[in-house]
C-alpha positions in Angstrom: 8.8 -18.2 12.0 12.3 -18.2 10.6 12.4 -14.7 9.0 16.2 -14.9 8.9 15.9 -17.8 6.5 13.4 -15.9 4.4 15.7 -12.9 4.2 18.4 -15.2 2.9 15.8 -16.3 0.2 15.5 -12.6 -0.7 19.3 -12.5 -1.2 19.1 -15.6 -3.2 16.4 -13.9 -5.3 18.8 -11.1 -6.1 21.4 -13.6 -7.3 18.8 -15.4 -9.3 17.8 -12.1 -10.9 21.3 -11.5 -12.1 21.7 -15.0 -13.6 18.1 -15.4 -14.9 18.2 -14.8 -18.7 14.5 -15.5 -18.9 13.9 -12.2 -17.2 13.7 -10.6 -20.6 10.2 -12.2 -21.0 9.1 -10.5 -17.8 10.7 -7.2 -19.0 13.5 -7.1 -16.5 16.9 -7.8 -18.2 20.0 -8.6 -16.3 21.5 -5.2 -17.0 19.9 -4.0 -13.8 22.6 -5.8 -11.7 25.2 -3.4 -13.0 23.2 -0.2 -12.4 20.6 -0.5 -9.7 18.3 2.3 -8.9 20.7 4.5 -6.9 21.9 7.6 -8.7 24.1 10.5 -7.8 21.2 12.4 -6.3 19.4 9.5 -4.6 20.3 11.1 -1.2 18.0 14.0 -1.9 14.9 11.8 -1.7 16.1 10.2 1.5 16.9 13.6 3.0 13.5 14.9 2.1 11.8 11.8 3.6 13.7 12.3 6.9 12.8 16.0 7.0 9.2 15.3 6.3 9.1 12.7 9.0 10.8 14.9 11.6 8.6 17.9 10.9 5.5 15.7 11.1 6.6 14.3 14.4 7.1 17.8 15.7 3.7 18.9 14.5 2.1 15.8 16.0 3.8 16.4 19.3 2.6 20.0 19.3 -1.0 18.9 18.5 -1.3 16.2 21.2 0.3 18.1 24.0 -3.1 19.4 25.1 -4.6 15.8 25.2 -4.5 14.0 28.5 -4.2 10.2 28.9 -7.6 10.1 30.4 -9.2 11.9 27.4 -7.3 9.7 25.0 -8.3 6.4 26.8 -12.0 7.6 26.8 -11.9 8.4 23.1 -10.1 5.2 22.3 -12.8 3.1 24.1 -15.8 5.2 22.9 -16.3 3.3 19.7 -19.5 1.3 19.6 -19.9 -2.3 18.5 -21.5 -1.0 15.3 -18.6 1.2 14.5 -16.1 -1.6 15.1 -18.2 -4.1 13.0 -18.3 -1.6 10.1 -14.6 -0.9 10.4 -13.6 -4.5 10.3 -15.9 -5.1 7.3 -14.2 -2.3 5.4 -10.8 -3.7 6.4 -11.8 -7.0 4.9 -13.0 -5.3 1.7 -9.8 -3.3 1.4 -7.5 -6.3 1.8 -9.7 -8.2 -0.7 -9.1 -5.5 -3.3 -5.4 -5.7 -2.4 -5.4 -9.3 -3.6 -6.5 -8.0 -6.9 -3.3 -6.1 -7.2 -1.3 -9.3 -7.5 -4.0 -11.0 -9.6 -3.9 -8.3 -12.3 -0.1 -8.3 -12.3 -0.1 -12.0 -12.8 -2.6 -11.6 -15.7 -0.3 -9.0 -17.3 2.7 -11.3 -17.0 0.6 -14.2 -18.4 1.3 -16.4 -15.3 -1.3 -18.8 -13.9 -1.3 -19.1 -10.1 -4.3 -20.3 -8.1 -6.2 -17.5 -6.5 -5.8 -19.0 -3.0 -2.0 -18.7 -3.4 -2.3 -15.2 -4.9 -4.5 -14.1 -2.0 -2.1 -15.6 0.5 0.9 -13.9 -1.0 -0.8 -10.6 -1.5 -2.5 -10.3 1.9 0.4 -11.5 4.0 3.0 -9.3 2.1 0.9 -6.2 2.5 -0.1 -6.8 6.1 3.5 -7.4 7.2 5.0 -4.6 5.2 2.4 -2.1 6.3 3.3 -2.7 9.9 7.1 -3.3 9.7 7.9 -1.0 6.8 10.8 -1.7 4.4 8.5 -3.2 1.8 11.2 -4.2 -0.6 12.6 -6.5 2.1 9.5 -7.6 4.0 6.9 -7.8 1.2 9.5 -8.9 -1.4 10.7 -11.7 0.9 7.2 -13.0 1.5 6.3 -12.9 -2.1 9.4 -14.7 -3.1 8.9 -17.3 -0.4 5.4 -18.1 -1.6 5.5 -17.5 -5.4 8.9 -19.3 -5.9 7.2 -22.5 -4.8 4.9 -22.0 -7.8 7.9 -21.7 -10.3 8.0 -17.9 -10.5 11.5 -16.5 -11.0 12.9 -13.6 -9.0 12.6 -11.4 -12.1 8.9 -12.2 -12.6 8.2 -11.5 -8.9 10.0 -8.1 -9.2 7.9 -7.3 -12.3 4.8 -8.3 -10.4 5.6 -5.9 -7.6 6.1 -3.0 -10.0 2.8 -3.6 -11.8 1.0 -3.9 -8.4 2.4 -0.4 -7.6 0.9 1.0 -10.8 -2.5 -0.3 -9.6 -2.2 1.6 -6.3 -1.3 4.9 -7.9 -4.0 4.8 -10.6 -6.6 4.3 -7.9 -5.1 7.1 -5.7 -5.0 9.5 -8.6 -8.6 9.0 -9.6 -9.9 9.3 -6.0 -7.8 12.3 -5.2 -8.8 14.1 -8.5 -12.6 13.5 -8.1 -12.7 14.4 -4.4 -10.7 17.6 -4.9 -13.0 18.7 -7.7 -16.3 17.6 -6.0 -15.5 19.0 -2.6 -13.2 21.9 -3.5 -15.1 24.4 -1.3 -15.2 22.4 1.9 -11.6 21.3 1.4 -10.5 24.9 1.0 -11.7 25.6 4.6 -10.1 22.4 6.0 -6.7 22.7 4.3 -6.4 26.5 4.2 -6.2 26.5 0.4 -8.4 28.1 -2.4 -11.2 26.5 -4.3 -9.5 27.1 -7.6 -6.2 25.6 -6.3 -8.1 22.4 -5.2 -10.0 22.2 -8.5 -6.8 22.7 -10.5 -5.0 20.0 -8.5 -7.9 17.6 -8.9 -8.1 18.3 -12.7 -4.4 17.7 -13.0 -4.6 14.4 -11.2 -7.4 13.2 -13.4 -5.7 14.4 -16.6 -2.6 12.5 -15.6 -4.6 9.3 -15.2 -6.5 9.8 -18.4 -3.3 10.7 -20.2 -1.6 7.5 -19.0 -4.6 5.4 -20.1 -4.6 7.0 -23.5 -0.8 6.5 -23.8 -0.9 2.7 -23.0 -4.0 2.3 -25.3 -2.3 3.4 -28.5 0.3 0.6 -28.6 2.4 -1.6 -26.3 4.4 0.5 -24.0 7.4 -0.2 -21.8 9.4 1.8 -19.3 13.2 1.7 -18.7 14.9 2.7 -15.6 18.7 2.3 -15.8 18.6 -1.0 -17.6 15.3 -2.3 -16.3 12.6 -2.7 -18.9 9.0 -3.5 -18.1 6.1 -3.8 -20.5 3.2 -1.9 -19.1 -0.4 -3.2 -19.1 -2.7 -2.2 -21.9 -6.0 -0.3 -21.7 -8.2 -3.2 -20.5 -5.8 -4.3 -17.7 -5.1 -0.6 -16.8 -8.8 0.1 -16.4 -9.2 -2.9 -14.2 -6.2 -1.7 -12.2 -7.9 1.7 -11.8 -11.1 0.1 -10.5 -9.3 -2.2 -8.1 -7.2 0.7 -6.8 -10.2 2.9 -6.3 -12.0 0.2 -4.3 -9.0 -0.3 -2.1 -8.5 3.4 -1.3 -12.2 4.0 -0.7 -12.5 1.0 1.6 -9.4 1.9 3.6 -10.6 5.4 4.0 -14.0 4.1 5.1 -12.3 2.2 8.0 -11.1 5.5 9.6 -14.3 7.4 8.6 -16.6 5.1 10.5 -14.3 5.2 13.6 -14.3 9.1 13.8 -16.4 10.8 16.5 -20.2 10.8 16.2 -21.7 13.8 14.6 -19.0 14.2 12.0 -19.8 17.3 9.8 -17.8 16.5 6.7 -19.0 14.1 4.0 -17.2 11.0 2.9 -16.0 12.4 -0.4 -14.4 15.4 1.4 -12.8 13.1 3.9 -11.5 10.9 1.0 -9.3 13.8 -0.3 -7.9 14.4 3.2 -7.2 10.7 3.6 -5.5 10.3 0.3 -3.3 13.4 0.9 -2.4 12.0 4.4 -1.6 8.6 2.9 0.6 10.1 0.1 2.6 12.2 2.6 3.0 9.0 4.7 4.3 7.2 1.8 6.7 10.0 1.0 8.1 9.8 4.6 9.0 6.1 4.2 7.8 5.5 7.7 6.0 2.2 8.3 2.4 2.8 7.5 3.1 6.6 7.3 3.3 6.5 11.2 3.3 10.1 12.6 3.0 11.8 9.2 -0.5 10.3 8.5 -1.8 11.2 12.0 -0.4 14.8 11.9 -2.1 15.4 8.5 -5.5 14.1 9.6 -5.3 16.0 12.9 -4.5 19.3 11.1 -7.3 18.8 8.5 -9.9 17.8 11.2 -8.8 20.5 13.6 -12.5 21.6 14.1 -13.2 18.2 15.8 -12.2 17.3 19.4 -8.5 16.5 19.1 -8.6 13.7 21.7 -11.5 12.0 20.0 -9.8 12.1 16.5 -6.5 10.9 18.0 -8.4 8.0 19.7 -10.0 7.1 16.3 -6.6 7.2 14.6 -5.1 4.8 17.2 -8.1 2.5 16.8 -7.7 2.7 13.0 -4.1 1.5 13.5 -5.3 -1.5 15.5 -8.0 -2.4 13.0 -6.2 -1.9 9.7 -2.6 -2.7 10.7 -2.2 -4.6 13.9 -5.0 -7.2 13.5 -4.2 -8.1 9.9 -0.5 -8.3 10.8 -1.3 -10.9 13.5 -3.5 -12.8 11.1 -0.8 -12.7 8.4 1.8 -14.1 10.8 -0.6 -16.9 11.7 -1.3 -17.7 8.1 2.4 -17.7 7.2 3.1 -20.1 10.1 0.3 -22.4 9.0 1.5 -22.2 5.4 5.1 -23.2 6.5 3.8 -26.1 8.7 1.6 -27.4 5.9 4.4 -27.2 3.3 6.8 -29.1 5.6 4.2 -31.7 6.4 3.5 -32.2 2.7 7.2 -32.5 2.0 7.5 -35.2 4.7 4.6 -37.2 3.2 6.0 -37.1 -0.3 9.5 -38.0 0.7 10.1 -41.7 0.0 11.4 -43.8 2.9 15.2 -43.5 3.1 15.2 -40.5 0.8 17.4 -37.5 1.3 
């Protein structure tokens, strides 16, 4: 797999974005080349991410010091065939919902791409970026590699990526809000907070989502960030985004939930809030897949359970949700490249360049 060549395509995409006057139709004018997204205080976010990552690694190290390799190995291999089967089923469901992110974004941009191509671009870009990190480079490169063959400009692919991000956060907001309100009492004991604080945070999350839906329902809306302008989806597409995002988050959380030790005493809705919080902190850390931050948060929240067993479940979750899809994605990208080259050879006339 020539990833160096695909990184060059990503650089070419940046040049195309600067020159592509048709980006206005996708809501991304060329003014962005002069400004970018870096501001005077951009370092604050980077510093906060580094601090969060470092603190989480310290907490994680403190938590796992009491776990021996023998205990960890036993916990890692304790999963039954039934647990693994359910886990991989939910992995499949989660990644199917992820393909809906790109499908809805293409619908918003009024672009027609066959679902098999949408599914390939979406699955492989997420599977690779979840594992390697640096999503702007990894996922963006893969999307450009696949979608550019279908005539999509770099500007449209950039807009697609932003809209897909809205889908994720709408789903996260609804799941977090509902689970915080429904399980405020049990979460207070797990996270050392108060019931009212959990209910207030949950209500705020739901009001933010409902406020956004109402805002985009009244008329066409667009957002501008230092020269970038993007028309936001209306109410119907936003509701679809919310449903897809909820399905993805719930399925991903279910993967870890079914891998946790037998006799788990917390319900799935309670665990959902813990999972979403851990995922959000992982995203804030900018670590690939929230590595370290995600585990530390889960271990702290589930401190009443045997630590070695929870850690074994977390490692197995990494294998099921990240490593296996990553290997499958690499195989699919290799097959796609081979097929594309074979088709090019067949369609090249004899003696042609």
